[in-house]
VOZABA-684771 format. One record per residue: residue in one letter; y, x, z of N, C-alpha, C in turn. Coordinates in steps of 0.001 Angstrom, whole numbers. Each point is the difference from the previous one (the first is absolute). Layout:
% VOZABA-684771
rest / n_yy / n_xx / n_zz / ca_yy / ca_xx / ca_zz / c_yy / c_xx / c_zz
a / Y / X / Z / Y / X / Z / Y / X / Z;
...
END
This chain:
% VOZABA-684771
rest / n_yy / n_xx / n_zz / ca_yy / ca_xx / ca_zz / c_yy / c_xx / c_zz
m / 134122 / 141875 / 160444 / 439 / -309 / 317 / 1180 / -1037 / -972;
v / -1120 / -640 / -1170 / 784 / -921 / -838 / -660 / -1364 / 1050;
r / -1319 / 592 / 563 / -531 / -1546 / 1000 / 694 / -84 / 568;
a / 426 / 902 / 1085 / 1101 / -130 / 1112 / 1222 / -1256 / -665;
a / 555 / 547 / -1053 / 1446 / -461 / -536 / -418 / -1353 / -427;
l / -1239 / -563 / -493 / -64 / -1324 / -10 / -490 / -1012 / 1105;
i / -588 / 396 / 579 / -235 / -324 / 1313 / 1511 / -284 / 657;
a / 887 / 922 / 149 / 1441 / -355 / 657 / 549 / -957 / -648;
s / 16 / 369 / -1416 / 698 / -1218 / -1261 / -394 / -1284 / 124;
a / -1594 / -68 / 684 / -281 / -1345 / 76 / 244 / -590 / 1309;
m / 303 / 758 / 1112 / 337 / -564 / 1367 / 1696 / 28 / 140;
a / 896 / 409 / -1303 / 1001 / -208 / 131 / 273 / -1313 / -435;
l / -862 / -153 / -738 / 124 / -1786 / -1058 / -451 / -683 / 753;
a / -674 / 103 / 991 / -401 / -1508 / 817 / 758 / 471 / 1154;
s / 957 / 640 / 443 / 904 / 34 / 1062 / 1090 / -1011 / -867;
v / 390 / 859 / -1034 / 1143 / -907 / -805 / -429 / -1488 / -266;
s / -1640 / -320 / -61 / -60 / -1801 / -215 / -13 / -13 / 1363;
t / -734 / 98 / 740 / 478 / -630 / 1670 / 1328 / -43 / 268;
a / 851 / 299 / 12 / 1360 / 257 / 265 / 295 / -1418 / -883;
l / 266 / 57 / -1484 / 159 / -1000 / -686 / -894 / -1441 / 370;
a / -783 / 147 / 185 / -431 / -1200 / 534 / 602 / -669 / 1179;
g / 594 / 715 / 571 / 1060 / -520 / 1792 / -1532 / -124 / 1261;
p / 681 / -384 / 694 / -713 / -327 / 1243 / -856 / -1376 / 333;
c / -1192 / -248 / 131 / -612 / -980 / -162 / 467 / -980 / 952;
r / 294 / -1491 / -714 / 716 / -1055 / 516 / -1269 / -1044 / 300;
d / -289 / -890 / 910 / -513 / -932 / 290 / 585 / -1253 / -423;
i / -585 / -1260 / -525 / 158 / -1045 / -666 / 788 / -1090 / 747;
p / 1158 / -377 / 242 / 1102 / -902 / 766 / -555 / -869 / -153;
t / 31 / -999 / 814 / -682 / -1697 / -119 / 485 / -698 / 303;
t / -348 / -1612 / -660 / 691 / -1030 / 1030 / -1293 / -738 / 641;
w / 39 / -327 / 1060 / -1273 / -745 / 719 / 398 / -1543 / 423;
t / -491 / -1097 / -828 / -37 / -1042 / 696 / -941 / -658 / 260;
i / 173 / -189 / 1722 / -1025 / -1085 / 736 / -154 / -1122 / -418;
a / -1147 / -823 / 7 / 326 / -1374 / -287 / -717 / -620 / 1575;
s / 451 / -933 / 500 / -577 / -1153 / 782 / -903 / -940 / -16;
v / -804 / 31 / -1457 / -741 / -556 / -139 / -1123 / 571 / -731;
f / -1162 / -34 / 107 / -1140 / 1029 / -568 / -610 / -676 / -1265;
v / -571 / 954 / -956 / -508 / -631 / -1527 / -294 / -1215 / -36;
d / -599 / -576 / 1361 / -533 / -1375 / -321 / 949 / -1151 / -146;
g / 1204 / 457 / -76 / 1223 / -1095 / -10 / 241 / -693 / 1583;
t / -834 / -123 / 842 / -29 / -555 / 1019 / -65 / 529 / 1086;
t / -842 / 1134 / 512 / -214 / 1146 / 1235 / 999 / 559 / -35;
a / 889 / 98 / 1681 / 1099 / 545 / 29 / -394 / 1394 / 262;
t / 906 / 797 / -391 / -596 / 1572 / 18 / 81 / 428 / 1791;
r / -403 / 1099 / 126 / -69 / 156 / 1403 / 680 / 1514 / -155;
i / 472 / 855 / -836 / 917 / 1187 / 45 / 1214 / -700 / -1131;
y / 1290 / -67 / 309 / 986 / -626 / -873 / 1385 / 640 / 300;
g / 645 / -350 / -525 / 1547 / 569 / -94 / 900 / -743 / 443;
d / 706 / 774 / 224 / 1616 / -380 / 989 / 966 / -676 / -847;
g / -347 / -658 / -1273 / 1169 / -1021 / -679 / 332 / 1147 / -1064;
a / -14 / 990 / -18 / 574 / 813 / -1323 / -1212 / 775 / -924;
s / 237 / 982 / -962 / -590 / 538 / -647 / 409 / 1450 / 598;
y / -1449 / 781 / 277 / 418 / 1556 / 354 / 328 / 777 / -956;
v / 1034 / 471 / -344 / 345 / 961 / -1048 / 196 / 1701 / -1;
d / -862 / 624 / -46 / 518 / 1134 / 483 / 881 / 598 / -176;
g / 598 / 642 / 1293 / 828 / 831 / -341 / 1693 / -1104 / 516;
s / -478 / -1317 / 381 / 846 / -969 / 292 / 61 / 191 / 1645;
q / 860 / -483 / 882 / 62 / 372 / 1330 / -1355 / -579 / 657;
g / -299 / 965 / 279 / -1873 / -26 / 1545 / -660 / -144 / -909;
v / -105 / 127 / -1172 / -1242 / 445 / -1038 / -593 / 1094 / -533;
t / -715 / 270 / -411 / -710 / 973 / -751 / -1313 / -640 / -509;
a / -252 / 206 / -1245 / -900 / -920 / -782 / -154 / 1223 / -1236;
a / -1342 / 426 / -136 / -282 / 723 / -977 / -1178 / 318 / -140;
i / -791 / 138 / -1502 / -1359 / 317 / 39 / -2 / 1937 / -118;
k / -313 / -71 / 892 / -428 / 1824 / 556 / -994 / 934 / -1419;
v / 569 / -188 / -937 / -401 / 1108 / -953 / -109 / 1366 / 476;
c / 1171 / 513 / 784 / -89 / 1442 / -410 / -851 / 509 / 1285;
s / -292 / -688 / 1051 / -785 / 432 / 1123 / -1738 / -28 / -856;
g / -66 / -548 / -816 / -1387 / -506 / -827 / -843 / -1508 / 257;
t / 413 / -213 / 1170 / -421 / -1771 / 413 / 194 / -744 / -1074;
n / 915 / 64 / -487 / 405 / -1484 / -824 / -219 / -905 / 920;
d / 740 / 197 / 1277 / -71 / -1218 / 778 / 1558 / -691 / -328;
a / -93 / -1123 / 462 / 915 / -929 / -132 / 704 / -745 / 1569;
v / 827 / 955 / 300 / 306 / -344 / 1569 / 1402 / -370 / -51;
l / 27 / -805 / 1008 / 1671 / -1088 / 535 / 182 / 674 / 1648;
s / 882 / 676 / -65 / 288 / 86 / 1708 / 1462 / -678 / 18;
m / -29 / -193 / 1119 / 1241 / -720 / 958 / 436 / 785 / 1037;
s / 1793 / -195 / -446 / 591 / 668 / 1465 / 1039 / -1065 / 268;
t / 804 / 83 / 1100 / 467 / -766 / 690 / 1131 / -1071 / -953;
g / -726 / -1252 / 219 / 1081 / -881 / -1312 / -895 / -712 / -448;
r / -1321 / 241 / -307 / -920 / -741 / -659 / -1317 / 220 / 745;
s / -423 / -1151 / -700 / -1596 / 102 / 715 / -1188 / -860 / -398;
v / -1210 / 587 / 60 / -962 / -1090 / -798 / -560 / -881 / 1062;
l / -287 / -1461 / 83 / -856 / -642 / 1193 / -1373 / -146 / -284;
f / -691 / 479 / 1227 / -1300 / -872 / 66 / -37 / -885 / 626;
n / -1651 / -531 / -317 / -78 / -1392 / 919 / -1326 / -75 / 458;
l / -521 / 582 / 1130 / -1641 / -296 / -197 / -645 / -1409 / 991;
a / 1036 / -838 / 538 / -334 / -887 / 629 / -1102 / -1034 / -1059;
g / -1046 / -188 / 730 / -1224 / -1028 / 90 / -508 / 647 / -1764;
t / -73 / 1215 / 228 / -613 / 672 / -1282 / -1343 / 1070 / 698;
s / -32 / -66 / 886 / -790 / 1203 / 673 / -1620 / -779 / -613;
l / -1016 / 1058 / -844 / -919 / -339 / -21 / -1558 / 192 / 1148;
d / 788 / 933 / 1236 / -1226 / 298 / 259 / 99 / -1069 / 2159;
a / -1164 / -345 / 115 / -283 / 13 / 1507 / 645 / 1166 / 815;
s / -22 / 1136 / -163 / 118 / 1256 / 1064 / 534 / 1149 / -1226;
p / 312 / 1008 / 456 / 645 / 647 / 1070 / 1554 / -1138 / 63;
l / 449 / -85 / 1110 / 1302 / -866 / 488 / 1000 / 545 / -860;
p / 1071 / -622 / -619 / 953 / 566 / -796 / 856 / 179 / 993;
p / 1285 / 632 / -574 / 1312 / 81 / 1538 / 804 / -1508 / -334;
a / 507 / -192 / 900 / 884 / -1178 / 311 / 532 / -328 / -1061;
w / 1084 / 994 / -655 / 726 / -734 / -900 / -606 / -174 / -1774;
a / -1548 / 194 / 102 / -185 / -530 / -1305 / -274 / -1464 / 285;
s / -205 / -363 / 717 / 184 / -1622 / 250 / 1076 / -1013 / 59;
a / 1056 / 1110 / -84 / 1534 / -885 / 513 / 392 / -120 / -1317;
g / -173 / 381 / -1032 / 561 / -598 / -1298 / 770 / 814 / -265;
p / 877 / -444 / -1494 / 673 / 1804 / -556 / 991 / 380 / 387;
f / -47 / 1491 / -265 / 884 / 881 / 491 / 337 / 1187 / -901;
a / 1363 / 165 / 391 / 229 / 1332 / -1116 / -107 / 1635 / 1217;
s / -223 / 983 / -809 / -392 / 927 / 864 / 1552 / 893 / 168;
p / 10 / -55 / 1564 / 1418 / 407 / 900 / 289 / 1175 / -599;
a / 1613 / -27 / 222 / 551 / 1509 / -629 / 54 / 663 / 1328;
v / -804 / 668 / 506 / -269 / 1072 / 633 / 118 / 1439 / 155;
g / 3 / 743 / -1407 / 15 / 835 / 393 / -1344 / 1028 / -902;
n / 459 / 1281 / -259 / -1311 / 357 / -318 / -1302 / 196 / 1092;
r / -859 / -185 / -690 / -1681 / 3 / 1021 / -748 / 941 / -550;
k / -981 / 381 / 532 / -804 / 1040 / -62 / -1096 / -677 / -1117;
g / -150 / 632 / -929 / -1106 / -522 / -1023 / 882 / -597 / -1223;
c / 1032 / -291 / 468 / 659 / -251 / -1701 / 1185 / 144 / 340;
s / 835 / 41 / -993 / 1660 / 512 / -120 / 762 / -1618 / -291;
g / 1266 / 235 / 422 / 1188 / -941 / -630 / -269 / -1186 / 1327;
s / 1459 / -831 / 47 / 327 / -923 / 636 / 9 / -1393 / -745;
p / -925 / -1097 / 407 / -723 / 22 / 1113 / -1572 / 322 / -116;
c / -355 / 781 / -1293 / -1310 / 354 / 351 / -592 / -584 / -838;
t / 358 / -743 / -783 / -773 / -1128 / -778 / -187 / 705 / -1256;
v / -1321 / -8 / -387 / -201 / 526 / -1503 / -1370 / -1071 / -473;
v / 120 / 35 / -1428 / -522 / -630 / -738 / -1033 / 399 / -1297;
n / -1029 / 760 / -283 / -1029 / 738 / -607 / -807 / -568 / -825;
i / 343 / -133 / -1373 / -610 / -150 / -1236 / -945 / 1482 / -199;
r / -1097 / 268 / -7 / -761 / 541 / -318 / -128 / 646 / -1409;
n / 207 / 822 / -581 / -247 / 1000 / -1396 / -16 / -1607 / -742;
i / 1478 / -394 / -644 / 417 / -858 / -512 / -677 / 384 / -1665;
l / 616 / 1101 / -292 / -41 / 240 / -1147 / -1562 / 535 / -169;
d / -1041 / -186 / 623 / -1380 / 711 / -336 / 3 / 1266 / -796;
s / 310 / 747 / 1336 / 507 / 1740 / 41 / 435 / 350 / -1479;
g / 1022 / -867 / -706 / 807 / 504 / -1013 / -763 / -653 / -958;
t / -1552 / -202 / -275 / -204 / -406 / -1006 / -524 / -1088 / -627;
a / 875 / -1204 / 1207 / -130 / -1617 / -1068 / 1281 / -89 / -1359;
p / -30 / -212 / -683 / 472 / -483 / -1327 / 1711 / -703 / 562;
r / 1191 / 530 / 423 / 1178 / -631 / 197 / 490 / -876 / -1113;
d / -423 / 181 / -1093 / 697 / -961 / -1287 / -1039 / -840 / 121;
q / -1063 / -269 / 175 / -641 / -1243 / 201 / -821 / -723 / 1506;
y / -187 / -1081 / -194 / -538 / -742 / 798 / -1161 / 824 / 910;
y / -202 / -298 / 1196 / -1004 / 489 / 777 / -335 / -228 / 1476;
i / -1067 / -166 / 182 / -414 / -601 / 1308 / -895 / 1326 / 968;
i / 417 / -19 / 1320 / -741 / 1251 / 433 / -76 / -729 / 1827;
h / -1098 / 427 / 660 / -230 / -463 / 1523 / 629 / 954 / 618;
t / 913 / 318 / 1368 / 153 / 638 / 621 / -51 / -119 / 1305;
r / 651 / 963 / 762 / 158 / -781 / 1473 / 1807 / 129 / 397;
l / -65 / -644 / 1202 / 1363 / -516 / 891 / -339 / 1004 / 1330;
d / 1391 / 792 / -81 / 639 / 500 / 1537 / 795 / -455 / 280;
t / 126 / -561 / 1782 / 1044 / -466 / 360 / 446 / 902 / 843;
g / 1368 / 160 / 1087 / 77 / 742 / 1109 / 1676 / -1123 / 343;
f / -321 / -204 / 1445 / 1278 / -657 / 550 / -80 / -98 / 1148;
v / 1242 / -78 / 581 / 37 / -38 / 1167 / -135 / -1572 / 438;
a / -952 / -346 / 1222 / 8 / -1415 / 80 / 1067 / -758 / 1700;
p / -35 / -1005 / 183 / 743 / -460 / 879 / -320 / 936 / 1595;
d / -1142 / 526 / -276 / -29 / 316 / 1437 / 54 / 1731 / 28;
s / 1241 / 199 / -1092 / 363 / 1725 / -101 / -998 / 770 / -676;
q / -1116 / -69 / 119 / -1033 / 734 / -785 / -474 / -62 / -1317;
t / -319 / 1238 / -180 / -478 / -127 / -1731 / -1019 / -110 / -17;
y / -621 / -997 / -1506 / -1227 / -424 / 14 / 330 / 149 / -1654;
h / -1371 / -141 / -417 / -55 / 71 / -1485 / -971 / -1303 / -494;
l / 70 / -407 / -1126 / -871 / -1155 / -263 / -444 / 639 / -1804;
p / -871 / 520 / 283 / -1068 / 429 / -1189 / -528 / -1057 / -912;
m / -385 / 31 / -1216 / -568 / -612 / -978 / -716 / 960 / -526;
h / -1086 / 668 / 453 / -883 / 1095 / -309 / -1279 / -248 / -999;
n / -35 / -904 / -780 / -1406 / 53 / -715 / -707 / 1343 / -378;
p / -1402 / 92 / 110 / -177 / 1805 / -539 / -377 / -108 / -1223;
a / 119 / -1505 / -648 / -835 / 176 / -1844 / 1307 / -82 / -577;
t / 1198 / 387 / 224 / 1436 / 87 / -544 / -106 / 1163 / -965;
a / 134 / 132 / -1215 / -161 / 1148 / -748 / 1029 / 1140 / -160;
d / -205 / 1068 / 70 / 917 / 1280 / -480 / 1037 / 308 / 1604;
v / -219 / -901 / 1452 / 381 / 49 / 1221 / -1028 / 1107 / 1017;
a / 786 / 1167 / 523 / -1060 / 718 / 652 / -697 / -1051 / 1612;
r / -945 / 398 / 163 / -748 / -796 / 962 / 871 / 701 / 1464;
d / 242 / -1150 / 745 / 499 / 345 / 1327 / -1133 / 686 / 1319;
a / 142 / 765 / 480 / -1010 / 67 / 810 / -494 / -1236 / 871;
n / 1288 / -1124 / 681 / -444 / -768 / 529 / -309 / -1310 / -896;
d / -671 / 136 / -1283 / -312 / -1011 / -784 / -420 / -620 / 524;
s / -1298 / 119 / 846 / -948 / -935 / 709 / 258 / -264 / 1225;
f / 1129 / 544 / 435 / 639 / -747 / 1055 / 899 / -1234 / -322;
i / 722 / 40 / -1032 / 877 / -973 / -270 / -579 / -1139 / -761;
n / -1264 / 369 / -624 / -631 / -1185 / -454 / -1253 / -479 / 931;
f / 330 / -197 / 1346 / -926 / -714 / 633 / 459 / -963 / 797;
p / -857 / -1366 / 314 / -1106 / 57 / -487 / 128 / -329 / -1657;
d / 1193 / -471 / -670 / -357 / -397 / -1479 / 702 / 1142 / -634;
v / -236 / 30 / -1189 / 759 / 335 / -1286 / 1423 / -7 / -299;
n / 1030 / 357 / 109 / 1228 / 67 / -157 / -165 / -606 / -1382;
a / 1414 / -1139 / -460 / 844 / -265 / -1175 / -348 / 869 / -605;
r / -243 / 531 / -1419 / 625 / 912 / -1017 / 1277 / -469 / -317;
v / 1096 / 771 / -506 / 1451 / -591 / -495 / 127 / 147 / -1680;
v / 284 / -1119 / -592 / -1 / -198 / -1271 / 1476 / 284 / -36;
v / -404 / 1253 / -1376 / 1605 / 34 / -732 / -130 / -219 / -1604;
e / 801 / -1089 / -269 / 123 / 381 / -1509 / 1287 / 371 / -518;
h / 12 / 980 / -932 / 1288 / 418 / -586 / 350 / -888 / -1126;
f / 1228 / -67 / -361 / 904 / -666 / -1326 / 989 / 1323 / -665;
p / -898 / 164 / -1013 / 1293 / 1035 / -162 / 1135 / -301 / -394;
a / 1210 / 457 / -423 / 1251 / 81 / -9 / 62 / -663 / -1364;
t / 526 / -986 / -439 / 286 / -877 / -1389 / 1852 / 525 / -185;
a / 527 / -897 / -1227 / 1187 / 79 / -362 / 979 / -933 / 1087;
q / -822 / -658 / 901 / 745 / -1015 / 581 / 56 / -105 / 1737;
t / -1275 / 923 / 92 / -550 / 322 / 1460 / -330 / 1520 / 467;
k / 326 / 310 / 733 / -517 / 1190 / 680 / -1213 / 432 / 646;
e / -607 / 849 / -322 / -1334 / 411 / 407 / -459 / -507 / 1504;
q / -1049 / -986 / 528 / -438 / -86 / 1219 / -1584 / -197 / 616;
w / 159 / 249 / 1045 / -1552 / -458 / 298 / 120 / -1309 / 1064;
h / -947 / -677 / -579 / 22 / -825 / 1106 / -1153 / -48 / 833;
v / -35 / -145 / 1804 / -1100 / 702 / 368 / -70 / -1119 / 1213;
y / -1172 / -651 / 560 / -516 / -663 / 809 / -1242 / 91 / 774;
a / -689 / -416 / 898 / -1552 / 229 / 598 / -823 / -704 / -1102;
e / -1086 / -25 / 150 / -717 / -448 / -949 / -418 / -1776 / 984;
q / -341 / -897 / -1493 / -81 / -1312 / 385 / -1803 / 462 / 106;
p / -231 / -1435 / 1412 / -1714 / -194 / 344 / -114 / -598 / -1619;
g / -1685 / -486 / -183 / 230 / -737 / -1300 / 545 / 383 / -958;
v / 1077 / 766 / -337 / 947 / 500 / -1090 / -669 / 1383 / -488;
d / 306 / 890 / 1291 / -10 / 1131 / -313 / -1181 / 916 / 172;
s / -627 / -634 / 936 / -1082 / 715 / 1163 / -467 / -1578 / 536;
p / -728 / 619 / 1074 / 166 / -885 / 1106 / 440 / 193 / 1166;
s / 518 / 845 / 243 / 398 / 761 / 834 / 1114 / -874 / 373;
p / 298 / 74 / 1251 / 1454 / -639 / 435 / 1170 / 787 / 218;
e / 1418 / -787 / -93 / 1135 / 1064 / -282 / 106 / 1005 / 1701;
n / -726 / 723 / 339 / -53 / 280 / 1289 / 361 / 1791 / 148;
a / 449 / 438 / 891 / 261 / 1129 / 232 / -291 / 399 / 1529;
t / 194 / 970 / 553 / -74 / 92 / 1240 / 1067 / 769 / 773;
l / 230 / -466 / 1299 / 1103 / 546 / 658 / -659 / 1245 / 809;
v / 1106 / 999 / -33 / -552 / 1263 / 1079 / 953 / 636 / 363;
s / -573 / 355 / 1601 / 1560 / 597 / 30 / 820 / 1325 / -362;
g / 989 / 783 / 520 / 890 / 383 / -700 / -1138 / 1348 / -529;
d / -1035 / 738 / 1009 / -235 / 936 / -272 / -1376 / -92 / -672;
r / -138 / -1359 / -638 / -1426 / -251 / -454 / -1330 / 71 / 741;
s / 376 / 143 / 1321 / -1667 / -68 / 668 / -379 / -1143 / 387;
v / 752 / -1261 / 719 / -213 / -1244 / 190 / 179 / -1039 / -663;
s / -1430 / -863 / -513 / 464 / -1103 / -982 / 242 / -1376 / 789;
y / 927 / -729 / -631 / -162 / -1256 / 800 / -480 / -1122 / -650;
g / -727 / 321 / -714 / -454 / -1372 / -1200 / -219 / -19 / -1482;
q / 225 / -726 / -182 / 428 / -417 / -1440 / 592 / -1211 / -2;
f / 1122 / -214 / -1295 / 986 / -816 / -148 / -394 / -576 / -1548;
s / 117 / -1612 / 56 / 752 / -323 / -1720 / 1294 / 846 / -553;
v / -61 / 604 / -724 / 1637 / 471 / -365 / -75 / -200 / -1432;
p / 417 / -1300 / -674 / 479 / 83 / -1091 / 1498 / 499 / -60;
f / -165 / 360 / -1092 / 1258 / 493 / -428 / 567 / -164 / -1366;
n / 1103 / 535 / -854 / 68 / -368 / -1110 / 1802 / 665 / -209;
l / 11 / 1347 / -1132 / 1165 / 534 / 42 / -358 / 281 / -1901;
t / 1205 / 417 / 4 / 478 / 454 / -1095 / 644 / 1413 / 138;
i / -124 / 1068 / -1126 / 579 / 856 / 87 / 507 / 746 / -1480;
t / 1564 / -292 / -278 / 451 / 484 / -1630 / 800 / 1224 / 252;
v / -258 / 573 / -844 / 565 / 1306 / -263 / 1373 / -232 / 218;
k / 1047 / 815 / 291 / 1594 / -171 / 366 / 268 / 46 / -949;
END
């Protein structure tokens, strides 16, 4: 009886503690996507529409997904905002033949409503994987990690595509079943994440960019264009990008 009473008491205290803690909340953020790469001269190939992306503002959801346990930093768009892509002149392969839009210059994913395999309109998602290093990174200190980029967008042909940067050597990111498919014929670039802790003058932020050949590693800033169902590869492209994620 005494043991049962102690167990019941412990369970009650745990319930009170959980109630006091309240529901889990993801970390709201602001994204700023630069038009120039970290080398100071190269134009980026994923870039913004002219304004920062503030979580909760019109057309923007931007948060670090701590509640799901992924610790991914995710930016998603709806009508009124967009992220732009430009793959023209960046193909690294002689074959396969990419879609015609890939050589036509910059575009913003059109607002065509929900699509299978993604959510929201215009179904544009930029995902920096495990930006908190599974919660083990010291958020009160500078740190640097290497991770992966995932993107999903609706192209000018009204079809959904993905442009992942999935180097298999990145730490604390689960390998995907299609890693070998994505990393052919060359291994994708890694995504560099530099973390800067909050100070009295600045908010906590992460500087995120594709690794630079000859600086971070020999890899070019390459990613692989694949179909919406990830069954078809349209080859690899040089995709320099440069963005800053700041706690809102």
